[in-house]
N, C-alpha and C positions, 0 to 999 in steps of 0.2 A: 166107411171102411174105416178100418183100423187108426188109432192114432189118438190116444190120450198123451204121448209124448212127441207126435209128428213135429210138432213147433220149437219143441225144447231142443231135437233133432236137426231140425234146421238152422238154429240158431246156434248151438253149439258148432255145428259144422262151419259156418262162417265166422265164427272167431275163430278157427284153427285157422281157415283161411288168411284170415286179418294178419293172424301171429306170422304167417308165411310168406308177407309179401312181398319179398326178395327172390323167392321160388314163383310166384306167381307171375310175375314180370318175364322169369325164363321162360314159362311154360306159354304165354300169351304172344311172345315173339315168336317162339316155335310155332305155333298154331296159326300166328298170320303169314309168316313165310311161306307155310304149306299150302295154305289155302289160296294165295296169290300164285305160286308156281300152281297147284291145279287148275285154278279153275278164272288165273289172271289179274294184273294186278288192278283193276277197278271195280270199287264195290257197289257202285250201282247195277253194276252186271254178273257180279258173284256178290250172292247172298251168304256163302261162309265166311268170306273175308268181310263181308261190312257186320256181322256180328263179331268176329273175333276182333273187329276194332271198335265196337262201342264196347266191347267188355273191356279193353285195353283202355280205353278212356275212363269208363264207370272206376275203375282202381289206377286212378290218376298216374295213368305212364305218361311219359312226355312227349309230345308229338313228333320230335326228330329221330324215335325210337321206333315208333310206328310206321314212319314214309321211311325209313331203314330198311326196314323187316320187309315190307312189299316190294321197295327195289331189290332187296336180296332174292327174294322167292320168283320176282319175276324175271330174273335171272339180268338185271341192271347192275348189280354188284356180286364179287364174290362171295362164297360164304358154305355153310355146310349144307349138305343135303340130306333132310332128316327123309328117313322112312317109317309111315303106320306102321304099328304091328298089337294085335289085342292078344290077351292073355285071359281065361277062364281057369277058374278055382271053385274051392271051398272052404268055407273058414269056420268059426266055431257052430255047432249046434246044426252043423248043415248047411247055414248061410249061403247062398251062392256070393260070387266075386266077380267084378269084369273087371281089367286092368288095361286101359287105353293108354301107350306109349311112344314117342315118337324116337327115332334114336338111328345113330350112325353108326350104331356096334351091336348088332341083334344077338351074336353072342353072350356078347357083357349083360345085355340087359335081361335075357331070357335067366342067365344063371343070379342075377341081382333078384329079379322077382321071384324066382324059386327057391332061392335062402329066404327074402322075409317070408314067404308061406310055410315053410318048413319050421322056421326057428317060433313063429309065433302058432303054431298049433292049426294050420291049416294044409290044404293040398292043391295045387297047379293039376289044373284037370287038361281035358283035350281040346281041340276046337269044337266050338257048338255044343260044350255039355253043360253048359249053364243060360248062353245067349237067348235060348227060347223063352225065358223065366224073365225078360225085359221088355219092353218097347219104347223103340226110337222114336222121339216125340220131342218135341216142342213143350215145358213145361213153366208156369207163371206161379208164383207163391206168392200169398196177401195174409199179413196180420188177421189174427182174429179181432173184430169189431168193423171189417169190412164188408159196408153195404152187400148182401148177398146178391140181392132182385137188381140193384145197378149193374156189379159187377158180371152178372148174366147178360141182362139187357146190350150192354157193350160188348161182352164178348163173341156171343154168342152173331151178331151183326156182323163183327169181322169176320167169323168162320171157325171162332171154335170148336172141338171138338166134344168138349165136355167140361164141366165144372163141378167138382169133387168138395165138398163140404167135410171137413175132417172131425172128430169126438170134441177137439180144441177150440175148436171156432176158426181153425185157418181155412183158406179157400186154395184151391189148386185151379188154373185153367190149363188144361190140356190142348195143346194145337198138332196138325202133320206140321212136317218139317218146313215143307215149303210155305204154310201159312203161318209161321212163328212170326215174324217180325211187323208185317201187315197187324196181327191182333195185339201185339204189343206197343206199337204206335198207337193204334187207336186208344189205347186202354189209358195211356199215358196221356195220350192227350185231351180224354173226361176226366182227367185227375185220379185215376187210378194205376200208382204205382207199385210193382210188386216188390216185397223183398228179397226177391231171387226169380233169377228170368235168364234159361238157359235150354239151348238143346242136348237132352239127356238121354241116358237110358233107363227109364223109368222100371221098378220093378212091380209085377203084376201079381206078386204075391208078398207078404212078408214074413218074417222069421222076427219076431218078440222075444228079445235077451234081456236078461234081467241078473242082479248080481255080478257073480265073478265069471259068468260066461259075458256079461256085456263088457265088462274092465276087457278081458280078455281081446274081444273081438277089438274092440277099440285100437289095442295094441297092434293086434294084424294090421288091420288099417290105416295106422301111422306110419307101421315101417313100410307098408307099399310107397304110402303116398312118399315118403322122406327119398325112394330111390327117383334120383334123378332124371331119368328117362320117362319116368311118368307121369302124362299128362292130365288122366280123372281116375279115379276109383268107384266102381258102383254097386252096390249093394244091399241084397234084401235084407240086412238084418236091419230092425228096429231098433235100438239099443235105450233101454230104461234107463232117467238121470238119477 
């Protein structure tokens, strides 16, 4: 696969997330609430809720915040009713973009998302216009220097679909959605802790952008992520540092 800048992109993304810790809490609370509403408040029987709770604790969210969000989603507490909605579009150089949102006001959200695309050189597309360029899967990313043989042995035994070695030495474990938690647990028990572990929309192609194009694309991604109702932004763009 492509990727002399893959690791740099991952680290860059993590750094930006860390800088927006307050917004991450808001996003995680929404995810926990919706997951509990759709699948019930028992994380043992609701894999999506289990994953959201794990991510909340990984980001040092207080336990009482997590429990309150679960109760709100399960209908034990009053609260806003969020709806999931996805937008698709194109950024700089034809790079595909998927924007996942949770909102209580679709009119406001689509206006904000469209404004971000238009202002920063992108175009909001129609449903299905770019989704075929992504795979919905589990992804665990490991730092350069991780033992590929050991990772492959543990991951494949636990049910992983694929292990990808990038040009920069970083490693990716790809799983089916329902196998993600089991593979993550098995790897961590073996002492293999991922730098990034998530259910994601993984691009099946990549658009490498350099120089001014990379800068412009980053501005578009930042503008989309700054929209209050946006939960996640996925793109086929691979930005040159």
